[in-house]
C-alpha positions as CSV (number, residue, x, y, z in Angstrom):
1,X,71.8,62.5,-43.4
2,X,68.2,63.4,-42.6
3,X,66.8,62.7,-39.1
4,X,64.0,60.2,-38.8
5,X,61.7,58.7,-36.1
6,X,60.7,55.1,-35.8
7,X,57.0,54.3,-35.0
8,X,55.4,51.0,-34.6
9,X,51.9,50.0,-35.3
10,X,50.0,46.9,-36.4
11,X,51.7,47.1,-39.8
12,X,55.2,46.8,-38.4
13,X,57.9,49.4,-37.9
14,X,57.8,52.6,-40.1
15,X,60.6,55.1,-40.4
16,X,59.4,58.6,-41.0
17,X,62.0,61.3,-41.8
18,X,61.6,64.5,-39.7
19,X,62.9,67.0,-42.2
20,X,62.3,65.2,-45.5
21,X,58.9,65.5,-47.0
22,X,57.6,62.1,-48.2
23,X,55.6,62.2,-51.3
24,X,53.5,59.2,-52.5
25,X,51.9,58.7,-55.8
26,X,48.2,57.8,-56.1
27,X,48.9,54.1,-56.5
28,X,51.0,54.0,-53.3
29,X,48.4,56.0,-51.4
30,X,45.7,53.6,-52.5
31,X,47.7,50.6,-51.5
32,X,48.5,52.1,-48.1
33,X,44.8,52.9,-47.6
34,X,43.7,49.4,-48.6
35,X,46.2,48.0,-46.2
36,X,44.9,50.1,-43.4
37,X,41.2,49.3,-44.1
38,X,42.0,45.6,-44.2
39,X,43.7,45.8,-40.9
40,X,41.1,47.8,-39.1
41,X,38.1,46.0,-40.6
42,X,38.6,43.0,-38.3
43,X,38.9,45.2,-35.3
44,X,35.5,46.7,-35.3
45,X,33.4,46.8,-32.0
46,X,31.5,43.5,-31.6
47,X,33.6,41.5,-34.0
48,X,35.0,38.1,-33.3
49,X,38.8,38.1,-33.5
50,X,41.6,35.6,-32.8
51,X,43.9,36.5,-30.1
52,X,47.2,35.1,-28.7
53,X,47.5,34.4,-25.0
54,X,50.4,36.5,-23.7
55,X,50.1,35.6,-20.1
56,X,47.8,34.8,-17.1
57,X,48.0,36.8,-13.9
58,X,45.7,37.7,-10.9
59,X,43.8,40.3,-12.9
60,X,43.0,37.9,-15.8
61,X,44.2,36.7,-19.1
62,X,46.4,39.0,-21.3
63,X,45.6,38.6,-25.0
64,X,47.4,40.2,-28.0
65,X,45.1,40.9,-30.9
66,X,47.9,42.6,-33.0
67,X,47.0,46.1,-31.9
68,X,49.2,48.7,-30.3
69,X,48.2,47.5,-26.9
70,X,47.1,44.2,-25.4
71,X,43.7,43.4,-23.9
72,X,42.9,41.8,-20.5
73,X,40.0,39.4,-20.0
74,X,38.8,38.9,-16.4
75,X,39.4,35.5,-14.9
76,X,35.7,35.0,-14.1
77,X,34.9,34.6,-17.8
78,X,36.8,31.3,-17.8
79,X,36.0,28.1,-16.0
80,X,38.7,26.5,-13.9
81,X,39.1,23.8,-16.5
82,X,39.5,26.4,-19.2
83,X,42.1,28.4,-17.3
84,X,44.2,25.2,-16.7
85,X,44.0,24.5,-20.4
86,X,45.3,27.9,-21.5
87,X,49.1,28.2,-22.2
88,X,51.2,31.1,-23.5
89,X,51.1,31.6,-27.2
90,X,47.8,29.6,-27.4
91,X,45.1,31.1,-29.6
92,X,41.6,31.9,-28.4
93,X,38.6,33.6,-30.0
94,X,37.4,36.8,-28.3
95,X,34.8,39.5,-28.9
96,X,36.2,43.1,-29.3
97,X,34.0,45.2,-26.9
98,X,36.1,48.4,-27.1
99,X,39.2,49.1,-29.2
100,X,40.2,51.8,-26.8
101,X,38.2,52.3,-23.6
102,X,38.4,55.4,-21.4
103,X,41.8,54.2,-20.1
104,X,43.1,53.6,-23.6
105,X,43.0,49.8,-23.1
106,X,41.6,47.2,-25.4
107,X,38.4,45.6,-23.9
108,X,37.9,42.0,-24.8
109,X,35.3,39.3,-23.8
110,X,35.9,35.5,-24.0
111,X,32.5,34.7,-22.6
112,X,30.7,36.6,-25.4
113,X,32.8,34.9,-28.0
114,X,32.0,31.5,-26.5
115,X,28.3,32.3,-26.5
116,X,28.3,33.6,-30.1
117,X,30.0,30.4,-31.3
118,X,27.7,28.3,-29.1
119,X,24.6,29.9,-30.6
120,X,25.8,29.3,-34.1
121,X,26.5,25.7,-33.2
122,X,23.2,25.2,-31.3
123,X,21.2,26.8,-34.1
124,X,22.8,24.4,-36.6
125,X,22.1,21.4,-34.4
126,X,18.5,22.5,-34.0
127,X,18.1,22.9,-37.8
128,X,19.6,19.5,-38.4
129,X,17.6,17.9,-35.6
130,X,20.7,16.7,-33.8
131,X,21.2,16.4,-30.0
132,X,23.5,18.6,-27.9
133,X,25.9,17.5,-25.2
134,X,26.5,19.5,-22.0
135,X,27.2,19.4,-18.3
136,X,24.5,19.8,-15.6
137,X,25.6,22.8,-13.5
138,X,22.9,23.1,-10.9
139,X,19.2,22.6,-10.1
140,X,16.6,25.3,-10.8
141,X,12.9,25.6,-10.1
142,X,11.2,23.0,-12.2
143,X,14.3,21.3,-13.5
144,X,18.0,21.5,-14.3
145,X,20.4,24.1,-15.8
146,X,22.7,22.5,-18.4
147,X,25.8,24.2,-19.9
148,X,25.8,23.3,-23.7
149,X,28.0,26.3,-24.5
150,X,25.3,28.6,-23.1
151,X,22.9,27.8,-20.2
152,X,20.0,25.6,-21.3
153,X,16.9,24.7,-19.3
154,X,16.0,21.0,-18.9
155,X,12.5,20.6,-17.5
156,X,12.0,18.1,-14.7
157,X,9.5,16.1,-16.8
158,X,12.1,15.8,-19.6
159,X,15.0,14.5,-17.5
160,X,14.4,10.8,-17.9
161,X,11.9,8.2,-19.3
162,X,10.7,7.5,-15.7
163,X,9.5,10.1,-13.2
164,X,12.5,11.7,-11.3
165,X,12.1,13.0,-7.8
166,X,15.8,13.6,-6.9
167,X,17.4,16.1,-9.4
168,X,20.5,16.6,-7.4
169,X,21.9,13.2,-8.6
170,X,22.4,14.7,-12.1
171,X,24.5,17.7,-11.0
172,X,28.0,17.4,-12.5
173,X,27.0,14.7,-15.0
174,X,27.5,15.1,-18.7
175,X,24.3,14.4,-20.6
176,X,23.0,14.4,-24.1
177,X,19.7,16.0,-24.9
178,X,17.5,17.0,-27.8
179,X,17.1,20.7,-28.5
180,X,13.3,21.3,-28.6
181,X,13.1,25.1,-28.5
182,X,15.4,28.1,-29.0
183,X,14.9,31.9,-28.7
184,X,18.2,33.7,-29.5
185,X,16.6,37.1,-28.9
186,X,15.7,36.2,-25.3
187,X,18.7,33.8,-24.9
188,X,16.4,30.9,-24.1
189,X,17.2,27.3,-24.9
190,X,15.0,24.3,-23.8
191,X,16.3,20.8,-24.2
192,X,14.8,17.3,-23.5
193,X,16.9,14.3,-22.4
194,X,13.7,12.2,-22.3
195,X,13.1,12.7,-26.0
196,X,16.7,11.8,-26.8
197,X,16.6,8.6,-24.7
198,X,13.2,7.7,-26.2
199,X,14.4,8.1,-29.8
200,X,17.6,6.2,-29.1
201,X,15.8,3.4,-27.3
202,X,13.3,3.2,-30.2
203,X,16.2,2.8,-32.7
204,X,18.0,0.3,-30.5
205,X,14.7,-1.6,-29.9
206,X,14.2,-2.0,-33.6
207,X,17.8,-3.3,-34.0
208,X,17.4,-5.6,-31.1
209,X,14.0,-6.9,-32.2
210,X,15.5,-7.7,-35.7
211,X,18.6,-9.3,-34.2
212,X,17.4,-11.5,-31.3
213,X,15.2,-14.5,-31.4
214,X,13.1,-16.4,-28.9
215,X,15.2,-18.9,-27.0
216,X,18.4,-16.7,-27.1
217,X,20.4,-16.4,-23.9
218,X,21.7,-12.9,-23.4
219,X,23.0,-10.7,-20.6
220,X,21.3,-7.5,-19.4
221,X,21.4,-5.0,-16.6
222,X,18.6,-4.8,-14.0
223,X,17.3,-1.2,-14.6
224,X,14.1,-1.1,-12.5
225,X,12.4,-3.3,-9.9
226,X,8.6,-3.5,-9.3
227,X,6.4,-5.7,-7.2
228,X,5.6,-7.9,-10.3
229,X,9.1,-8.1,-11.9
230,X,12.4,-6.6,-13.1
231,X,12.9,-4.4,-16.2
232,X,16.2,-5.5,-17.8
233,X,18.2,-3.4,-20.2
234,X,19.4,-5.7,-23.0
235,X,21.4,-3.3,-25.2
236,X,19.2,-0.2,-25.0
237,X,15.9,-2.2,-25.0
238,X,14.0,-3.0,-21.8
239,X,12.6,-6.5,-21.4
240,X,10.4,-7.7,-18.5
241,X,11.5,-10.5,-16.2
242,X,8.3,-11.4,-14.4
243,X,8.5,-12.6,-10.8
244,X,7.0,-15.9,-11.8
245,X,9.9,-16.5,-14.3
246,X,12.7,-15.7,-11.9
247,X,12.9,-19.0,-9.9
248,X,11.2,-22.4,-9.8
249,X,10.7,-21.8,-6.1
250,X,8.7,-19.1,-4.4
251,X,9.7,-15.5,-3.7
252,X,7.7,-12.6,-2.2
253,X,9.5,-9.8,-4.1
254,X,11.9,-9.7,-7.0
255,X,14.5,-7.9,-4.9
256,X,15.1,-11.2,-3.1
257,X,16.9,-12.4,-6.3
258,X,18.0,-9.2,-8.1
259,X,19.3,-5.7,-7.2
260,X,19.3,-2.6,-9.4
261,X,22.5,-2.5,-11.5
262,X,23.1,-6.3,-11.4
263,X,24.3,-7.9,-14.6
264,X,22.1,-11.0,-15.1
265,X,21.8,-13.7,-17.6
266,X,18.3,-14.2,-19.0
267,X,16.5,-16.2,-21.7
268,X,14.2,-14.6,-24.3
269,X,10.8,-16.2,-23.8
270,X,8.8,-14.2,-26.3
271,X,9.0,-11.2,-28.7
272,X,6.0,-9.0,-29.5
273,X,7.2,-6.8,-32.4
274,X,3.8,-5.2,-32.9
275,X,3.8,-3.9,-29.3
276,X,7.6,-3.8,-28.9
277,X,7.6,-6.1,-25.9
278,X,10.2,-8.7,-24.8
279,X,9.5,-11.3,-22.1
280,X,12.5,-12.7,-20.3
281,X,13.1,-15.6,-17.9
282,X,15.8,-16.8,-15.5
283,X,14.4,-20.0,-14.2
284,X,14.2,-21.4,-17.7
285,X,18.0,-21.5,-17.7
286,X,17.8,-24.6,-15.4
287,X,15.7,-27.7,-15.5
288,X,12.3,-27.8,-13.9
289,X,12.8,-29.5,-10.5
290,X,9.2,-30.5,-10.4
291,X,9.9,-32.9,-13.3
292,X,12.6,-34.5,-11.2
293,X,10.5,-34.9,-8.1
294,X,11.4,-38.2,-6.4
295,X,8.9,-41.1,-6.8
296,X,8.4,-41.3,-3.0
297,X,6.9,-37.9,-3.0
298,X,3.2,-38.6,-3.6
299,X,-0.2,-38.0,-1.9
300,X,-0.4,-39.7,1.4
301,X,3.3,-40.0,1.9
302,X,5.3,-38.6,4.8
303,X,8.4,-36.7,3.8
304,X,11.1,-34.5,5.4
305,X,11.5,-30.8,4.7
306,X,12.9,-27.5,5.9
307,X,10.9,-24.4,6.7
308,X,11.8,-21.7,4.1
309,X,9.4,-19.0,5.2
310,X,6.7,-18.2,7.7
311,X,3.5,-16.2,6.8
312,X,0.3,-15.3,8.6
313,X,-1.5,-18.1,6.7
314,X,1.0,-20.9,6.9
315,X,4.4,-22.4,6.5
316,X,6.3,-22.9,3.3
317,X,8.4,-26.0,3.4
318,X,11.2,-26.9,1.0
319,X,10.9,-30.7,0.4
320,X,13.4,-30.8,-2.5
321,X,15.8,-28.2,-4.0
322,X,13.6,-25.7,-5.7
323,X,10.3,-27.3,-4.6
324,X,8.2,-25.9,-1.8
325,X,4.9,-26.9,-0.4
326,X,2.4,-25.1,1.9
327,X,1.3,-26.2,5.3
328,X,-1.8,-24.0,5.8
329,X,-2.4,-22.8,9.3
330,X,-5.5,-25.0,9.5
331,X,-3.3,-28.0,9.0
332,X,-1.0,-27.3,11.9
333,X,-3.0,-29.0,14.8
334,X,-6.2,-30.9,15.5
335,X,-6.4,-29.5,19.0
336,X,-4.8,-26.1,19.3
337,X,-6.0,-22.8,17.9
338,X,-2.8,-21.4,16.4
339,X,-2.6,-17.7,15.8
340,X,1.1,-16.9,15.6
341,X,3.2,-19.5,13.8
342,X,6.5,-17.7,14.5
343,X,6.1,-18.7,18.2
344,X,6.0,-22.4,17.3
345,X,8.4,-22.6,14.3
346,X,11.5,-20.9,12.9
347,X,12.9,-20.6,9.4
348,X,15.4,-23.3,8.6
349,X,13.8,-25.8,11.0
350,X,13.6,-29.4,9.8
351,X,10.1,-30.9,10.1
352,X,8.1,-34.0,8.9
353,X,5.1,-33.3,6.8
354,X,2.2,-35.2,5.2
355,X,1.5,-34.7,1.5
356,X,-2.2,-33.8,1.2
357,X,-2.3,-32.9,-2.5
358,X,0.2,-32.7,-5.4
359,X,-0.1,-30.8,-8.7
360,X,3.2,-31.0,-10.7
361,X,1.8,-29.2,-13.7
362,X,0.9,-26.1,-11.7
363,X,3.8,-26.6,-9.3
364,X,1.6,-26.8,-6.2
365,X,1.9,-29.0,-3.1
366,X,-0.3,-28.9,0.0
367,X,1.2,-30.3,3.2
368,X,-0.1,-31.1,6.7
369,X,1.4,-31.5,10.1
370,X,-1.7,-32.4,12.1
371,X,-2.5,-35.3,9.7
372,X,0.6,-37.1,11.0
373,X,-1.6,-37.8,14.1
374,X,-5.0,-39.4,14.5
375,X,-8.0,-37.3,13.9
376,X,-10.0,-37.0,17.2
377,X,-13.2,-36.4,15.2
378,X,-13.1,-40.0,13.8
379,X,-14.4,-41.5,17.0
380,X,-16.6,-38.6,18.2
381,X,-19.9,-40.2,17.1
382,X,-19.0,-43.3,19.1
383,X,-18.1,-41.4,22.3
384,X,-21.0,-38.9,22.3
385,X,-24.7,-39.1,21.4
386,X,-27.4,-36.4,21.0
387,X,-29.1,-35.9,24.3
388,X,-26.1,-36.8,26.4
389,X,-25.1,-34.6,29.3
390,X,-21.4,-33.7,29.1
391,X,-19.0,-31.8,31.4
392,X,-16.5,-29.6,29.7
393,X,-14.3,-26.5,30.0
394,X,-15.0,-23.1,28.4
395,X,-12.3,-22.8,25.8
396,X,-13.4,-19.6,24.0
397,X,-16.1,-16.9,24.4
398,X,-17.6,-14.9,21.5
399,X,-20.6,-12.6,21.2
400,X,-22.7,-15.4,19.6
401,X,-21.9,-18.1,22.2
402,X,-19.3,-20.1,24.2
403,X,-17.1,-22.9,23.0
404,X,-16.8,-25.9,25.4
405,X,-14.0,-28.4,25.0
406,X,-15.4,-32.0,25.2
407,X,-12.1,-33.7,24.6
408,X,-8.7,-32.3,23.5
409,X,-9.2,-31.0,19.9
410,X,-13.0,-31.2,19.9
411,X,-15.1,-28.2,20.9
412,X,-18.8,-27.7,20.9
413,X,-20.7,-24.5,20.6
414,X,-23.4,-23.4,23.0
415,X,-25.2,-20.6,21.1
416,X,-26.3,-17.5,23.1
417,X,-29.9,-18.5,22.4
418,X,-29.3,-21.8,24.2
419,X,-27.8,-20.4,27.4
420,X,-31.0,-19.5,29.3
421,X,-34.8,-19.9,28.9
422,X,-35.7,-16.6,30.3
423,X,-32.6,-14.3,30.6
424,X,-31.8,-11.7,27.9
425,X,-28.0,-12.1,27.5
426,X,-26.2,-9.2,25.9
427,X,-22.8,-11.0,25.8
428,X,-21.9,-14.5,27.1
429,X,-18.8,-13.0,28.7
430,X,-21.1,-11.4,31.3
431,X,-21.9,-14.9,32.6
432,X,-18.9,-17.1,31.8
433,X,-15.1,-16.9,31.5
434,X,-12.4,-19.1,29.9
435,X,-11.5,-22.1,32.0
436,X,-15.0,-22.4,33.7
437,X,-16.1,-26.0,34.3
438,X,-19.6,-26.3,32.9
439,X,-22.3,-28.9,32.1
440,X,-24.3,-29.0,28.8
441,X,-26.6,-31.1,26.7
442,X,-25.5,-32.3,23.2
443,X,-28.2,-31.0,20.8
444,X,-26.6,-32.0,17.5
445,X,-23.4,-33.7,16.1
446,X,-22.3,-32.8,12.5
447,X,-19.2,-35.0,12.1
448,X,-18.7,-34.2,8.4
449,X,-18.4,-30.4,9.1
450,X,-16.9,-31.0,12.6
451,X,-19.5,-29.1,14.5
452,X,-21.2,-30.0,17.8
453,X,-24.2,-27.9,19.1
454,X,-24.6,-27.7,22.8
455,X,-27.3,-26.3,25.1
456,X,-27.1,-25.2,28.7
457,X,-30.7,-24.1,29.2
458,X,-31.8,-27.6,28.2
459,X,-30.5,-28.8,31.6
460,X,-33.6,-27.4,33.2
461,X,-37.3,-27.6,32.2
462,X,-38.7,-24.7,30.1
463,X,-40.8,-22.6,32.5
464,X,-43.2,-21.8,29.6
465,X,-44.2,-25.5,29.3
466,X,-46.4,-25.1,32.5
467,X,-47.0,-21.4,32.3
468,X,-50.8,-21.7,31.8
469,X,-51.1,-24.0,34.8
470,X,-48.9,-22.0,37.1
471,X,-50.4,-18.6,36.3
472,X,-54.0,-17.8,35.5
473,X,-55.3,-14.8,33.6
474,X,-56.9,-12.3,36.0
475,X,-54.9,-13.3,39.0
476,X,-52.4,-11.2,40.8
477,X,-48.7,-12.1,40.9
478,X,-45.6,-10.7,42.5
479,X,-42.8,-9.4,40.2
480,X,-39.7,-7.3,40.1
481,X,-39.1,-4.5,37.6
482,X,-36.0,-5.5,35.5
483,X,-36.1,-3.0,32.6
484,X,-38.0,0.1,31.5
485,X,-38.3,0.7,27.7
486,X,-40.1,3.4,25.8
487,X,-43.0,1.0,25.1
488,X,-43.4,-0.4,28.6
489,X,-41.8,-2.1,31.6
490,X,-40.4,-5.6,31.9
491,X,-41.3,-7.6,35.0
492,X,-39.6,-10.8,36.1
493,X,-42.0,-13.3,37.8
494,X,-40.9,-15.9,40.5
495,X,-40.4,-18.7,37.9
496,X,-38.0,-16.5,35.8
497,X,-40.5,-15.6,33.1
498,X,-40.6,-12.0,32.1
499,X,-43.9,-10.2,31.5
500,X,-44.6,-6.8,30.0
501,X,-46.6,-3.9,31.3
502,X,-47.5,-2.0,28.1
503,X,-47.2,1.8,28.0
504,X,-51.0,2.1,27.5
505,X,-51.5,0.8,31.0
506,X,-50.2,4.1,32.5
507,X,-52.5,6.5,30.7
508,X,-51.2,10.0,30.8
509,X,-48.6,9.2,33.4
510,X,-44.9,8.5,32.6
511,X,-43.7,5.0,33.3
512,X,-40.8,6.3,35.3
513,X,-43.2,8.2,37.6
514,X,-45.0,5.0,38.4
515,X,-42.3,2.3,38.3
516,X,-38.6,2.1,39.0
517,X,-36.1,-0.6,38.1
518,X,-35.7,-2.9,41.1
519,X,-39.2,-2.2,42.5
520,X,-41.1,-5.3,43.7
521,X,-44.9,-5.2,43.7
522,X,-48.0,-7.1,42.5
523,X,-49.3,-7.0,39.0
524,X,-52.4,-8.4,37.3
525,X,-52.1,-11.1,34.6
526,X,-54.2,-10.0,31.6
527,X,-52.9,-12.3,28.9
528,X,-50.7,-15.4,28.4
529,X,-49.5,-16.5,24.9
530,X,-47.5,-19.7,25.3
531,X,-46.7,-20.1,21.6
532,X,-45.2,-16.6,21.3
533,X,-43.8,-16.8,24.8
534,X,-45.5,-13.5,25.8
535,X,-47.1,-12.6,29.1
536,X,-49.0,-9.3,29.5
537,X,-49.4,-7.6,32.9
538,X,-51.2,-4.6,34.4
539,X,-50.7,-2.3,37.3
540,X,-54.4,-1.5,37.7
541,X,-55.3,-3.0,41.0
542,X,-58.5,-2.3,43.0
543,X,-59.0,-2.9,46.8
544,X,-62.1,-5.0,46.5
545,X,-62.0,-6.1,50.2
546,X,-62.2,-2.5,51.3
547,X,-65.6,-2.2,49.6
548,X,-66.8,-5.5,50.9
549,X,-66.4,-7.2,47.5
550,X,-64.9,-10.7,46.8
551,X,-61.1,-10.6,46.8
552,X,-59.5,-11.5,43.5
553,X,-57.6,-14.8,43.6
554,X,-53.8,-14.4,43.6
555,X,-51.4,-16.7,41.7
556,X,-49.1,-18.8,43.9
557,X,-45.6,-17.6,44.6
558,X,-42.6,-19.7,44.1
559,X,-41.5,-19.5,47.7
560,X,-44.9,-19.9,49.4
561,X,-47.7,-22.4,49.2
562,X,-50.8,-21.4,47.4
563,X,-53.6,-20.2,49.7
564,X,-56.9,-22.1,49.6
565,X,-59.8,-20.5,47.9
566,X,-62.7,-19.1,50.0
567,X,-66.1,-20.6,48.9
568,X,-68.7,-18.1,47.8
569,X,-71.9,-18.0,49.9
570,X,-73.8,-17.4,46.7
571,X,-73.8,-15.3,43.5
572,X,-73.3,-11.6,44.0
573,X,-73.8,-8.7,41.6
574,X,-70.8,-7.9,39.5
575,X,-68.9,-4.8,40.4
576,X,-67.8,-2.1,37.8
577,X,-64.3,-3.3,38.3
578,X,-65.2,-6.9,37.4
579,X,-67.2,-5.8,34.4
580,X,-64.2,-3.7,33.2
581,X,-61.8,-6.6,33.8
582,X,-64.0,-9.0,31.8
583,X,-64.1,-6.6,28.9
584,X,-60.3,-6.1,29.0
585,X,-59.8,-9.9,28.8
586,X,-62.2,-10.2,25.9
587,X,-60.4,-7.4,24.0
588,X,-57.0,-9.0,24.5
589,X,-58.3,-12.3,23.3
590,X,-59.6,-10.7,20.1
């Protein structure tokens, strides 16, 4: 018997005699060659082949591709989920990188096989305009990276229909997106979840618009909350629940009634198919409480209520379930100036209110607290008359005057122009303070507008009434410098009237070089204008007595008696000073 050796290959076990020569005819040789070519055709470098999982160890996954040796795929080419799903004898597709590498081993790649199949699938989806599904793996600059078989880029502007600021919330989520651009050569894929959601919503919107009708009551999920209302998802279509349609009562913000994610029942109020808009309502699910308002609630009636909220401008009072009225801050008190209502009232407090106005159609009610008491202004014209002198207390001070309380709840205003005949008052607070006891004259009473005008300067006679009798043009008068301006110096005379020394009186000299604030000296009166309440003075004095001339008559001082005039012995020639003075007087009169 001839000796033989047994060899194994991908074709099975072959016995080859060692000493016998095997001869094959042409047909057998061709069949053997075809069989070899068929077997090796699928094992070319870069080809996709099916392999059988032999085992999994620390080095990787061992795969049999029906070759003389097995291949090992590194563990990092598999996700943890994929590794857990692998089992012995399971079949996976791999790419043949090398049939025999430098170590004689088969080099395989699962990752490349997955990418090749993914590209084929993605290209087909792109051509058929179908969406792809994938898992968000991590955030990248400008958006998200999504695994759809291969890494795809999801731009930040294409993540959602609304603007997204926190991309981390999507990591780990499975999303569906539209493939908008692929570049297989560069390995780039760009997807858009926004476009997918928009197309889906548009399709759902058309179905919903064709299905629902006005008046239908449906359920939806609160998707977004704004200052003016809530957007509700009703089967893939957003409807607007406006804040005015959420409750028959009053709320400041929709979040007081609804939270994002809440499932709420709403009524379809209107459908605009042309603009794809749906208006929703919640309050319409219950009867309008304003139509059930008790008969005893009417203008002029006093009712009980509970404070539901406090604002800067007033109190909202619930007088019936679902019905609120407003007590404006001006309707709190006849007498007190209320600035902070929270110091006087609290939410939930029971109070009595007076109905001032009622509008059921527009669901408005004005209430009052102060009108539960008598109005002190009703008898004001009987108690006070114009011209009366009153004694009161300073209740408030402003830059335009002081308020004086005549009786509790009634104040009069003494305007800054009625505080003094002669003083220039920059701010009344410089002269008065709250709580001061003060006298005043009633100048006017406007009961309709609740205004009383008072005067303090009217308590004394106006010094300008007798100015022409008390002071004579050309005479000298003592005065005190009170103020220096760029056009002259103000001088206060003994009776409180202020005169002005014009800048022209100083010639080339500076005013400050001649006069100082607080200086007391004599001035010459050169003009008096009673109608305009102006008095002009001059510093130009001459010593007539030193030259033997007639002294000029001086005006009397407030604290001293006027000196008697000295009779002239006869007419004397006019001096140059007298002539200049007469000319100055004539010029000022012109």
